[in-house]
N, C-alpha and C positions, 0 to 999 in steps of 0.2 A: 770265579766271575770278579773281575776287578773293580773294584771302588774308588774312585777318585774324585777331587774336587771339580767342579767345573763353572763357568763363567755366567753371569753373575750371581752366584750364591746357590747353586744347585747340586747335586750331586749324580755323578754319571756311572750307570751301570753297564759295562760295555761300552756300547755307544749311545746308550738310553739315559734319559735325564731321572734323576730321583729328586739332579743338581743340584607354672609357664607355659606359655603357648608356643607348640611346637608346630614348625610348617614343612611341608612335604618337599622335598629336594628338587630343585630345577629339573624339569623332565627333559629340556633342550639339550641332549649331549653331543649332537652333530656339530661338526667344524663349520663355524658361520662362513667360511670362505666359499664364494659361489663357483671356485674352481674354473672362472675365467680369469684372463687377465686384463688388467684394466687398458684403454685404449688411449696409449699415451704416447706422446711425440718425445719422450724425454730419453736423454742419455745421461754420462758421466764423463766430466772432463777432469782428468787427474790435476791437480794443483802442485802438490809436492808428494815426493817420497823418501825413504829412508830413514823414516820414522823408528822408533821403536814400538810403542803403545801408545798412538794418540787417544785421547779420551774427553777433550772437551774444546770448544771452540767460544772465542767471545770477539765481538768488535768493539772496541771503545768508544763510546760517545763523545769523541773529539773532533770529528770530520775529517780524519787523517787516511781513512779507510785500509788502514792495517787490519790483518786478522792475526789473534794471538791462539795459538796452538798448545793447550796444555798436554804434557806427554806422563803417563803413568809413572814411570821411573824419577818425575821429581823437578823436570825442566819444561820450562815454556819458551816456545819460539815465536818470533815476530814473522809474518810473511807480510812483505811491502804490496803495495798496490800494482805493482810489477810484476809480481809472482816471486822475486826473490826471497829466499829465506836469510832470517840473519844469521851470522857467522858463530857468535856467542848468543847463549840464551837471554831473555830478558829477567830471568832468575831461575835459581837453580837451589832446590831446597831438599835435595837429595839426601844430605847430611843431618837434616832433622826427621827423616822418616823412618819408620821399621824397616828391615832389610826385607827385599822383595826375593820371590821364588821365580827365575826367570821361567820355568816349565808353565806355570799356572797359581796367579796371584789375584785377589780382589782388592787389596789394599793398595797404598801409595798416594799420588796426587790424582784426586778422585774430581774435583768439581773447582770452577775460576768463574769469578764475575767482577765485574766494572760497578764501581758506584755509579749512579744515575748522573752524579756532579763531577765524574773524572777529571772533566777538561779543567776545573777549576780547583779541586782537592787532590787531585792524583791518586784517590784510595782504589784499591782493588783488593778483593777477598777470594781465600783459597780454603778449601775442604781437603784435608791430607789426614792419613794415620800415622800416629806418631808413636814411639816406642811407649809402651804400658806403664801404667802406674805400680808400684809393688802390690804384694798383695792380690786377691781375686774375689770372684763373686760369693765362694763359699770354702771352707777349710779342705785345701787338698787341691784346689785350682787357681789357675792362674789368668790374670787378664790377659788378653791377646794384644791389643794395642788400644791407643787411645783416639777416639775420633778428635780432631781439632779444626775448627774454623777460625781464621787470623785475617786481620787486617794489615796489610802493606801499604807502603805508597810508593810513587814512582821517583827515579832520582831526582835531585834538584838541579844537575847538570846534564843530562842526558833522557831524553824521553823515552831511547828505546831500551832502558835499563832500571830497574826496581832498586831501590834500595833495601838490600837484604836484612840491614840492621833496624829497620823501622818497623819488625813485625810487632804487632797487639792482638795477643789472644783473646779472643771474642767468646769462644765456648768450647766446653770440652766434655765429653762422654765417655764413660770406659765403655770398652766392646769386650765382651768374653769370647768369642771365636772370631776367625779370621775373615769369614766370609759375611756376605749381608750387610755390607756397609752401607748402603745406600750411595749418596755421594754426589747428588747434585746441588748447587747453591744458585739463587736467581732473585733479582730484584722484581717484585711484582708490581703492578700498575699502580699501587698505593704507596711504593717507596721502601717497602718494608722487604727484608732478606727472609727469604723462604729456604728452608735446608730440609733436605729428605735425609733419613737416618733408616737402617734396615732394623729386623727385629733382634740383631745380635749374634746370628750365625747358627753353626750346626746344621739341623734339619728339624723339619715342623715345629718350629719354635719353642722346643724342649732342650733340658741340658742345665749346666750350671749357669748362672745368669740370667735364665727365662723363668721369670717369676710367674708363681699361679695366678690365674685370673678367675673372673665370675664364671667362666664355663666350665665346669668341674668333668664333663664327659672327656673332653680334650686334655692331655696334658699340656702345661704351659700356660701362657705365654705372653710376651711383650706386646705383641699384636695390639691386644685387648685390654692392657692394662694402662692406666694412665696417670697414675699414682708414684712408682717407685722409680722409673727412670726415662730416658727420652726415646728408647729404642723403639722402632715400628711405626715411627711417626713421620709427620711432615710437619715443621716447626715454623713460626715467623717471629721475629724479633726486628727492633726498631734500633739500627744501628747508629743512629744521628742523635741519642738521647743515652741518659743514664752511662753507668760505668761499670763493665766495658756496653752496656747495651740496657734497652728497657722493653718492656712488654707492652705491644699495642693494646689500648686500654679495651677494644674488641675483640680481644683474643677469645676463644670460645670458653674457657676456664679459667678466667680473671676472677678471682674473690672465691674460689673454689678451694677443694685440698688436691687437686690435680695439680699436674705440671703447668704452671701457665704459659710456657712457651708452645704447647702443643696449638696447631691447628686444625688438623686431622688425624685419624689415627685407623688401626685395623691394618697397617700394611706388613708386607712380607721382606720385599727387596726392593722399594720404590725409586730402583737404581736411575733413571730419567725421567725428569719432569719439564714441562716447557709453559710459558703462558701464550696464547695465542695473541700475536701483536695487534689484531683488528678485532671487529666485531665488538664482544663484551668481555674480551680478554679471559677468556676463560682457561681454567688451569686443567693441564692434562698428564696425566702420571701413570706410566709404565711401571707395573708391578710383577716382578719376576715370580713366577709359580713353584711348587714344589715339584711334582708328579706329574700331576693331571692337565691343569689348565694355566696357561697364561692371560693377562689383563690389563686393559687400557681403564683407569678411572677417571671420571669428569669429577674433580673434587672442589669440594665446596666447604666453608668454614662449618667445623665442629662436626663433620662427616665422618661416620665409621664403615670401614670399607672392608670388614668383616674377617680377615685372618685374624686366628687360625682355626674361626668357628668354620670359616668357609675359606674355600679355595676357588675363587672365579665366584660363580653363580651356585656352586655344589656345595653340598656339606661336607666338610673335610674330617679325615679319621686320623688321629695320632697313633693309634694302634695298629693300621695298615695303610700308609699313604698313598697306596696305589687301588684303594677302595673306598668308594663313597660311603657315609653314612646314608640311612634311609632317612634319616631328618635331622632337622637341627633348628634353633631359634630363629626368627626374623628379625629380632629386637635384642638388644642388649640389656642390662638390668635397669639401665637408667631410661630404657624407652625409647635407645635411639636406634632407628632401622641401621641393619646391616645393607649398606647399599651395593648393590652388584655393579659390576663393570658395564661400560658400556662398548667395548669390544673385548670378545674372549677368542682366544684361539687355544686349540688342543695342543696339549704338548706331546712331543716325540713318545714319551716313555707311556702315555696312555695306553693301559691294555685293550681299551675300546678301537683303537687303531683311528685313523685319519688324523693324526698328529703334520703339523705343519713345520714344527722345528723346537729348538732349544733357546729359552730366555728370551724373553721380549726386551726389545730396545725401544723405550719411549720417544717421540720425536716432535714435531712441530708442525702447526697449521702453516701452509704454504701461503704468504704473501707477498711474493716475489714478482717481477714484471716479465721474465725471460720465457715462461710457460703460462699464460694466461688462462688455458685450459684448467689450470690445477688450483686457481685461486679459490681460497678459502676450505680445501680439503687437507684432511690431517694425513701425515705420512709418517710411518714409522718402520720397524723392521724386527727381524729377528738376528740374534747372534750368529747363528748355523741352522741348518736342517738337521742335522746328523752328528754333529761333532767334527766334522770337515770345515774347511775353508769354503763356505759355499752359502754365505748369509742371501737373505732376501728381503725386498722392500715391499711394504704395503701400503694401500692408500684407503680411504675412505671419506664419504663427505657426512660430518656431524649434522645429527636430526634429533628432532625433539623425543623420540621414541627409540629406546633402546632395547637389544642389542643392534648395533649399526653393522650392515653388512661391509663386508671389506672385499677386497681382491688384491692379486700382485699387481704392482707397479710394473708396467712393462719398460725396460731400458733397452733402446736399440744395440747397442755393442754390447750388452749382458743379458740375452734373452731368457735365460735360465735362472742363474745366480752371478753375484757379483764376484765369486772367485776370492773372497776373502771374507774373515770374521769382521763382522761388525761391532764396533766396539762403543759408538755413539754415533747421532747424528747433531748437527750444529746450525747455527741461525745467523745470518749476519743482520744488520740493521737495516737493509733493503728486503729482508724477508725472504733474500733466497736460502737454500736449504744445502747442507753439505755433509757426506759421508767421513767417519774416520773409522779407519779401515786396519787389519794387519792379517798377515798372512799365518800367524800364529798365534794360538789361543793365550799365550804368557807375555810377561812384560822383558823380552829377551829379542835380540837380533836388529835387525833394521828393514823389515819388511812394512813397518807403518806408512799409509798413504792418506790423504787428504784428496778428496773428489768433490764436486760440486757436481749438484743436477743441474742440468743446462737443456736447451732446447734439440734435440736430434737434428743433424744435419744431412 
């Protein structure tokens, strides 16, 4: 049976994804999808095509209404308000990155964020994977890549071009394997920069570079460790102070032996997260599962989201990641509860059946005006149902009690699936939501597209 890497951070077998007080495991193993399709008047409008692997979208807070599209291969393109695409990239950092595998790769240019004061200071930030440092996590092994967060500024003479020589490296983290890079950077409502980094790669949070943690029943792992490295966490830093950054004074581990950058932990591959533009500006993170469950987490400061003690709300086993343990702790050794997800999807590889697909793609709370019936609802998706170009979107209404029920978001012109791999979702400053897709799983070709969710005609 063929074993290969799958996006973002899973192992595919055939077409299936591999991608103290004990508590009983969660008894609810059924898919929380009601099986119905959301009654929506939504559709998709293609904005541009002929991209490679579009992976992030941002609108600068400068009133120009431009959209900036980051392509995994290292280029950022500008879409003008009239829908035309720039003929040259805003910036090209492909020469700074590790070489990518066209068939499949989780590395590259992964995240992009404008400084809240971009209009006056011209600063923006990139998350990309640079060539690794020499050496490795242990004798006989090498680092695969270097997670890098850098600050750049726009050209003083051209608002549609960055100054490539302005790079100021803010943060770096050695990465042991090629997968589970996380990859989102975003400014929160508090003005601090949030960064998601996966557990280091491989599978099960084990292998070189995956340090032992407090839960000795399972091998690994970086998800539960807050002392040795920055992997498996969502970080929060202050880019407006310090050199190159400062630690916000209310970060949860300030003054302890833990890494002070950590805001929340216990993640496998928190590939996409977002802040709600309205309401109480809650932080939603999509954490890609191993073999059985995919999850959306409602992230709070200092929270522990369970990996690799749990996968979703279920007890995880590094002995056999296709079988749940009969029980596991409900708190860590510091007494922190292992927080269950607000949304849980069954993975396609789950032997119990009922799986909806492969690799959850965290989305956004809709705050636009084109579809008032969707106001306040969270839209997210899956990369693929079964390893083919057939991603789907889902929708849920945030509630006070979890898990939240969800259903497929009906699209008039795409009643079954969108016919592409879903690489990411984006949101403009008006609250409208976009899909970044590709006809192939890897960063190659020119089948990448940008769609906007609009009202059906």
